[in-house]
C-alpha positions in Angstrom: 112.0 101.8 128.3 108.5 100.4 129.0 106.7 98.7 126.1 103.1 99.7 125.3 100.4 97.4 124.0 100.1 99.7 121.0 102.2 99.0 117.9 104.0 101.6 115.8 102.0 104.6 114.6 101.6 103.1 111.1 100.3 99.9 112.5 96.7 101.2 112.9 96.5 101.8 109.2 97.4 98.3 108.4 94.8 96.9 110.8 92.0 99.0 109.2 93.1 97.8 105.7 92.9 94.2 106.9 89.3 94.8 108.1 88.4 96.4 104.8 89.4 93.2 102.8 87.2 93.2 99.7 88.5 90.0 98.2 91.0 88.7 95.8 91.3 90.0 92.2 93.5 88.7 89.5 95.8 90.9 87.4 96.7 89.5 84.0 98.9 90.7 81.1 97.3 89.9 77.7 98.6 90.4 74.2 96.6 87.8 72.2 94.1 89.3 69.7 95.4 92.9 70.2 97.8 93.2 67.4 100.8 92.5 69.6 99.9 95.3 72.1 100.0 94.6 75.8 97.0 95.2 78.0 96.7 94.8 81.8 93.4 93.1 82.7 91.9 93.0 86.2 89.3 90.2 86.7 87.3 88.3 89.3 85.7 91.2 91.2 83.1 90.0 93.7 80.3 92.3 95.1 81.3 95.4 93.2 79.1 97.2 90.7 79.8 98.7 87.3 79.9 102.3 88.7 82.7 101.4 91.2 84.6 99.5 88.5 84.5 102.6 86.2 85.7 104.7 89.1 88.6 102.4 89.7 89.4 102.3 86.0 89.6 106.1 85.9 91.9 106.1 88.9 94.2 103.5 87.2 94.2 105.4 83.9 95.2 108.6 85.6 97.9 106.9 87.7 99.3 105.0 84.7 98.9 107.9 82.1 97.2 105.5 79.7 93.8 104.7 78.4 91.5 101.9 79.5 88.0 100.6 79.7 85.6 98.4 81.6 84.4 95.4 79.4 82.4 92.4 80.4 82.9 92.9 84.1 86.7 93.4 83.9 89.0 96.4 83.8 91.4 96.7 80.9 94.3 99.2 81.1 96.6 99.8 78.1 100.2 98.7 78.5 102.0 96.5 81.1 101.0 98.5 84.2 100.6 95.6 86.7 102.5 97.3 89.6 100.6 100.6 89.4 97.3 98.8 89.1 98.1 96.5 92.1 98.9 99.6 94.2 95.6 101.2 93.5 93.7 97.9 94.2 95.5 97.6 97.6 94.5 101.1 98.5 90.9 100.3 97.6 91.0 97.2 99.9 91.4 94.4 97.4 94.0 91.6 97.4 95.6 91.7 94.0 97.2 88.5 92.7 99.5 88.4 89.6 98.1 85.5 87.6 99.1 84.0 84.2 102.2 84.8 82.4 
């Protein structure tokens, strides 16, 4: 069977995502100062405005089924929802990194 220069059908999607790289963001899990409750925090956004952060926060809240907010340039989602948040960030073109403990 002859091989073509094109990859598998899903390969084009991966290439377009790589071109749309919007930088690294850190995903943290915080409990300190919150009465023992866990919060997932997304930080280190570069070149993204408040309106887009709020839109991402709403997407994350809906996907996780929890509340959240945008404070001081970072997104906070209630609960330990790091996996769901990372998936949404990858879809938006970011490179999420699990940082901290």
